[in-house]
C-alpha positions in Angstrom: 8.8 25.7 78.5 11.0 27.4 81.1 12.5 30.8 80.4 15.8 30.2 82.1 18.4 30.3 79.2 20.7 27.8 80.8 17.9 25.3 81.3 16.8 25.8 77.6 20.3 25.0 76.4 20.6 22.0 78.8 17.3 20.7 77.5 18.2 21.2 73.9 21.6 19.4 74.2 20.1 16.6 76.4 17.5 15.8 73.8 19.9 16.0 70.9 22.4 13.6 72.6 19.7 11.2 73.6 17.9 10.9 70.3 19.6 13.0 67.7 16.5 15.2 67.5 17.0 18.9 66.8 14.4 20.6 69.0 13.7 24.0 67.3 11.5 25.1 70.2 14.4 25.4 72.6 16.4 27.5 70.3 13.4 29.6 69.2 12.7 30.5 72.8 16.3 31.2 73.5 16.5 33.5 70.5 13.3 35.3 71.7 15.0 36.0 75.0 18.2 37.2 73.3 16.2 39.8 71.4 14.1 40.9 74.3 13.6 44.6 75.0 14.5 43.9 78.6 18.3 44.4 78.9 18.7 42.0 81.8 16.9 39.2 79.9 18.9 39.9 76.7 22.2 39.9 78.6 21.4 36.6 80.4 20.3 34.9 77.2 23.3 36.1 75.2 25.7 35.0 77.9 24.2 31.5 78.0 24.0 31.2 74.3 27.6 32.0 73.6 29.1 30.5 76.8 27.1 27.3 77.2 26.2 26.5 73.6 28.3 28.2 71.1 31.7 27.8 72.9 30.8 24.3 74.1 30.1 23.1 70.5 33.2 24.9 69.1 35.5 23.4 71.8 34.4 19.9 71.0 36.2 19.9 67.7 33.9 17.3 66.1 32.1 17.5 62.7 28.8 16.7 64.3 29.1 19.6 66.7 29.9 21.9 63.7 26.7 20.8 62.0 24.7 21.4 65.2 26.4 24.8 65.6 25.5 25.8 62.1 21.9 24.9 62.5 21.4 26.5 65.9 23.2 29.7 65.1 21.5 30.0 61.8 18.1 29.8 63.5 19.2 32.5 66.0 20.4 34.7 63.2 17.0 34.2 61.4 15.2 35.5 64.5 17.6 38.4 65.1 17.4 39.7 61.5 13.6 40.0 61.9 14.0 42.4 64.8 13.3 46.0 63.8 16.6 47.0 65.4 18.5 44.8 63.0 17.1 45.9 59.6 20.7 46.5 58.3 21.6 42.9 59.1 18.6 41.6 57.2 19.3 43.9 54.2 23.0 42.9 53.9 22.1 39.2 54.2 19.6 39.6 51.4 22.2 41.2 49.2 24.2 38.0 49.4 21.1 36.0 48.5 20.7 34.7 52.1 17.0 35.0 52.6 16.4 32.6 55.4 17.8 30.0 57.8 18.2 27.3 55.3 20.3 29.5 53.0 22.7 30.1 55.9 23.0 26.4 56.7 23.5 25.5 53.0 26.3 28.2 52.6 28.0 27.0 55.8 27.9 23.4 54.5 29.5 24.5 51.3 32.4 26.1 53.2 33.4 22.7 54.6 34.5 21.5 51.2 38.2 22.2 50.5 39.3 22.7 47.0 43.0 23.5 45.9 43.6 27.0 44.8 46.5 26.4 42.5 44.3 26.2 39.4 42.0 29.1 40.4 44.3 32.0 41.4 46.9 33.8 39.4 49.4 34.5 42.2 51.2 37.4 40.5 47.9 39.2 40.1 47.0 39.3 43.8 47.7 42.7 45.3 46.1 42.5 48.7 45.4 39.6 51.1 43.0 40.3 54.0 43.4 38.0 57.0 40.6 38.1 59.6 41.5 38.0 63.2 40.3 35.2 65.4 39.5 37.9 68.0 41.5 36.4 70.8 45.3 37.0 70.9 46.2 33.4 71.5 44.2 32.2 68.5 45.8 34.9 66.3 49.2 33.6 67.3 48.4 29.9 67.0 46.4 30.2 63.7 46.4 33.6 62.0 50.1 34.0 62.2 50.6 30.6 60.5 48.4 31.8 57.7 50.2 35.1 57.4 53.6 33.4 57.2 52.4 31.1 54.4 50.7 34.0 52.5 54.0 35.9 52.6 55.7 33.0 50.9 52.9 32.2 48.3 52.3 35.9 47.4 55.6 37.7 47.7 54.3 40.9 46.0 51.0 41.2 47.9 50.2 43.5 50.8 48.9 41.5 53.8 46.3 43.2 56.1 45.3 41.8 59.5 41.8 42.9 60.4 41.1 42.8 64.1 41.7 44.4 67.5 44.4 47.0 68.3 46.6 44.6 70.2 47.4 42.6 67.1 49.8 45.3 65.9 51.7 44.9 69.2 52.3 41.2 68.5 53.0 41.5 64.7 53.9 45.1 64.2 57.6 44.3 63.6 56.7 42.6 60.3 57.2 45.1 57.4 55.0 42.9 55.2 52.0 43.3 57.4 49.6 46.2 57.9 46.6 46.5 60.2 43.0 47.6 60.1 41.4 47.9 63.5 37.9 46.4 64.0 36.4 45.8 67.5 34.3 42.7 68.1 31.7 43.4 70.7 32.5 40.4 72.9 30.5 41.8 75.8 27.5 42.9 73.7 24.1 41.4 73.1 23.6 38.7 70.4 22.3 41.4 68.0 25.3 43.7 68.8 27.8 40.9 68.1 26.1 40.1 64.8 26.2 43.7 63.9 30.0 43.6 64.1 29.6 41.8 60.8 28.3 45.1 59.3 31.5 46.8 60.4 33.5 44.0 58.9 31.7 44.4 55.5 32.5 48.1 55.4 36.1 47.4 56.3 36.6 44.7 53.6 34.8 46.8 51.0 37.1 49.7 51.8 40.1 47.5 51.5 39.0 46.0 48.2 37.8 49.3 46.7 39.4 49.7 43.3 40.5 46.1 43.1 39.1 43.7 40.6 38.3 40.0 40.9 41.5 38.1 41.3 43.4 41.0 42.8 42.4 40.4 46.4 41.9 37.4 48.7 40.0 37.2 52.1 41.2 34.5 54.5 38.8 33.6 57.2 40.4 31.4 59.9 37.1 30.4 61.4 36.8 33.9 62.8 34.2 35.2 65.3 34.0 38.3 63.1 32.0 36.1 60.7 30.5 33.9 63.5 32.7 31.0 62.4 31.9 31.4 58.7 28.2 31.8 58.9 28.2 35.4 57.7 29.8 36.1 54.3 32.4 38.7 53.3 33.4 40.0 49.9 32.3 42.6 47.4 29.3 40.9 45.9 26.8 38.1 45.9 28.3 34.6 46.4 27.5 31.7 44.2 25.7 28.7 45.4 28.9 26.7 45.2 30.9 28.5 47.8 33.9 26.1 47.4 34.5 27.5 43.9 35.1 31.0 45.1 38.5 32.5 44.4 38.3 35.6 46.6 37.6 33.8 49.9 39.3 31.1 51.9 37.8 29.5 55.0 39.7 27.3 57.4 37.3 24.9 59.1 39.3 24.7 62.3 36.7 22.9 64.4 36.6 19.8 62.2 39.7 19.8 60.0 41.8 16.8 61.0 39.1 15.6 63.4 40.6 12.1 63.5 44.0 13.3 64.6 45.6 14.7 67.8 47.4 17.5 66.0 47.4 21.1 67.4 45.5 23.9 65.6 48.8 25.4 64.5 49.8 22.1 62.8 46.4 21.7 61.3 46.5 25.2 59.9 49.8 24.4 58.2 48.4 21.2 56.7 45.3 23.0 55.5 47.5 25.5 53.7 49.5 22.6 52.2 46.2 21.2 50.8 45.1 24.5 49.4 48.4 25.2 47.6 49.2 21.5 46.7 52.6 21.7 48.3 54.0 20.7 51.7 55.7 23.5 53.5 55.5 23.1 57.3 54.8 26.5 58.9 55.1 27.5 62.6 53.4 30.3 64.4 55.4 33.6 64.6 55.3 36.7 66.7 57.0 39.8 65.2 57.4 42.4 67.9 58.3 46.1 67.4 61.9 46.8 68.1 61.0 49.4 70.7 59.2 46.8 72.8 62.0 44.3 72.4 64.5 47.0 73.6 62.3 48.0 76.5 62.1 44.4 77.7 65.8 43.8 77.2 66.7 46.9 79.2 64.4 46.0 82.1 66.0 42.5 82.3 69.5 43.9 82.1 68.8 46.4 84.9 67.7 43.7 87.3 70.8 41.7 86.5 69.6 38.1 86.6 73.1 36.8 86.6 73.0 33.0 86.9 69.3 33.0 87.9 66.9 31.5 85.5 64.2 34.0 84.3 60.7 32.6 84.4 57.8 34.6 83.0 54.4 33.9 84.6 50.9 35.0 83.7 47.8 33.8 85.5 45.2 35.5 83.2 42.3 33.4 82.0 40.4 35.8 79.7 37.3 36.0 82.1 36.9 32.2 82.0 37.2 31.2 85.7 37.1 27.5 84.9 40.7 27.9 83.5 42.0 28.9 87.0 43.3 26.5 89.6 43.1 29.1 92.4 44.8 31.6 94.6 46.6 29.1 96.7 48.2 27.3 93.8 49.3 30.6 92.2 51.0 31.9 95.4 52.6 28.6 96.2 54.0 28.2 92.7 55.6 31.6 92.6 57.0 31.1 96.1 58.5 27.8 95.3 60.2 29.1 92.2 61.6 32.2 94.0 62.9 30.0 96.8 64.6 27.8 94.2 66.5 30.8 92.9 64.5 32.0 89.9 63.9 35.6 88.8 60.1 35.9 88.2 58.5 38.1 85.7 54.9 38.3 86.8 52.3 39.9 84.5 49.3 41.4 86.3 47.0 40.6 83.4 44.0 42.5 82.1 41.1 43.9 84.1 40.5 44.6 87.7 39.9 41.0 88.8 43.2 39.7 87.3 45.1 42.7 88.8 43.6 42.0 92.2 44.6 38.3 92.0 48.1 39.2 91.0 48.3 41.6 93.9 47.2 38.8 96.2 50.0 36.6 94.9 52.6 39.4 95.3 51.4 40.1 98.9 51.7 36.4 99.8 55.2 35.9 98.3 56.7 39.1 99.7 55.9 37.9 103.2 58.6 35.2 103.0 62.3 35.6 103.6 65.2 34.5 101.3 68.8 35.1 102.0 68.1 37.0 105.3 65.7 39.5 103.8 62.1 39.7 102.6 61.4 38.8 99.0 61.0 42.0 97.0 58.8 42.8 94.1 59.5 45.6 91.7 56.4 47.1 90.0 56.8 48.5 86.5 54.2 50.0 84.1 54.3 52.2 81.0 54.9 55.4 83.0 57.8 54.0 85.0 59.3 52.6 81.8 59.5 56.1 80.4 60.5 58.0 83.6 62.9 55.6 85.3 66.5 56.2 84.2 68.0 53.2 82.4 71.1 53.3 84.5 69.2 52.7 87.7 69.7 49.2 89.0 66.7 47.2 90.1 67.0 44.8 93.0 64.4 42.1 93.6 63.2 38.6 93.0 60.0 39.5 91.2 59.6 42.0 88.3 55.9 42.8 88.1 54.7 44.1 84.7 51.4 46.0 84.4 51.2 47.3 80.9 51.0 46.6 77.2 51.1 43.1 75.6 53.9 44.2 73.3 56.3 44.8 76.2 55.1 41.7 78.0 55.8 39.7 74.9 59.3 41.2 74.8 59.8 40.1 78.5 58.6 36.6 77.6 61.1 36.6 74.8 63.9 37.4 77.2 62.9 34.6 79.5 64.2 31.0 79.9 60.7 29.6 80.6 57.1 30.6 80.5 54.4 29.3 82.8 50.7 30.1 82.6 47.1 28.9 82.2 45.5 28.4 78.8 45.5 31.9 77.4 47.6 34.0 75.0 50.9 33.8 76.9 51.8 30.2 76.1 51.2 30.7 72.4 53.3 33.9 72.4 56.1 32.1 74.3 56.0 29.1 71.9 56.1 31.4 68.8 59.1 33.2 70.3 61.0 30.0 70.8 60.7 30.1 74.6 60.1 26.9 76.6 56.6 26.7 78.0 54.5 25.0 80.6 50.8 25.2 79.9 48.6 24.5 83.0 45.5 23.6 81.2 42.4 23.7 83.5 38.7 23.7 82.7 38.9 22.0 79.4 35.6 20.7 78.0 37.0 17.8 76.0 40.3 15.8 75.6 40.4 17.1 72.0 40.4 20.7 73.2 43.6 19.9 75.1 45.2 18.6 71.9 44.0 21.4 69.7 45.2 24.3 71.8 48.6 22.8 72.6 51.3 25.5 72.1 53.3 24.8 69.0 56.7 26.2 68.1 60.4 25.5 67.9 60.9 25.2 71.7 59.8 22.5 74.0 56.3 22.8 75.5 54.6 20.7 78.2 50.9 20.7 78.9 49.7 19.8 82.4 46.0 18.9 82.3 44.0 19.9 85.4 40.4 18.7 85.5 38.7 21.3 87.6 35.3 20.1 86.5 35.6 17.0 88.6 36.1 18.4 92.0 39.0 19.5 94.3 42.5 20.1 93.0 45.4 19.2 95.3 47.5 22.3 95.1 50.6 20.9 96.8 50.8 18.0 94.3 50.2 20.3 91.3 52.8 22.8 92.4 55.3 20.0 92.8 54.5 18.7 89.3 54.9 22.1 87.7 58.1 22.8 89.6 59.5 19.4 88.6 58.8 20.1 84.9 60.4 23.6 85.3 63.5 22.2 86.8 63.9 19.6 84.1 63.3 22.2 81.3 65.8 24.7 82.8 68.6 22.2 83.0 69.6 22.9 79.4 71.8 25.9 78.9 70.2 29.3 78.9 69.8 31.3 75.7 
């Protein structure tokens, strides 16, 4: 058997699709490579495992793929826990009565059963609700925020804690009902390191539930990567065999819930909550920004005096997934066309050196052209300039470039008439803020993925599917399509 991780995964999936046969040998070898003592081998195997198998199965949003994921990942966990470097992982799993691969699979199967909570929870008794982050900001807006809003309604006296990355407090820090506990998921780590994030989660949950008795707390898992999509348990004690009967843990099976529908994940989250609480209460995603970030964004927009110009926020970030990009030419052409049409552009530089470099390339291209007898001008702003530049100083330009925190960026999106971006966090933030949105969705692995990640909110959203997997993209036609949608959506009166 070959030792190339990508070939192992391709062989595994090919055999499964052809015959339905689950070939343990492929996964066993992949797990061996992922636990190798050679860092290069481990890194390669981990990247392939999560990128080409785990994410592919998760993005299909089909029950069969969920079953396959549970089996394959449970097998990998079983190998990892036997590694001398992961003794704590094995010890904690045993504390939960999970002694082997089959125990993990059986537990995951139990989570797929949804039972109403109305007859199992005394709502007035619940003092703290712990909501696990989905790790990515877009998913936290699309899914976790819906859960938070419903929990606020169902448990008006309870404290709600969001456990996840530090940026969550920037998106939801304006909500007085919500507090935060920071926990970093090792997205760039080895398979073992990512699994050990669960140990940090256990410590966090145990600390948050210390002193609380059964029925006084509730953990809500929205199919979080912190628990590897529900495979790893959380809570204060051993779980019963009938997981569905638990009263301290709720799991949203996001990859298969409503599998026969075309609803978005936000809509499905709301329906799942309706089923749990036996009452229909449609709930939309919500972003609650800090007042300081809202004011900073408003002041910036006021200083550039958009006047009658429409304000369009743009972000070309893709979260390290290059398949989601169309390309440099499309990005520069789109910004150019919108500027020439009279729009004021807010361009976010994104995160990481690669995204900043691509944003700089767009800016360099656009500022070569002339409009109204002068070169197009871009005004760069970051945290330092935000503090130092006097608020009375007028800004003059066609592009406001932001290079800073997500909280201020979200405030700038909230001050915009339209948001345009690839499939990432920005479109979900815009939609949750009630800002019209155009989602240029490239690199999707299945039609269902397009439907599930559709931005959902009170404002109009349009998704433009771009199949970059099938060859060349005609940038001129795509720019014309996006520009046409933008013109139509901006015809209504500005906010």
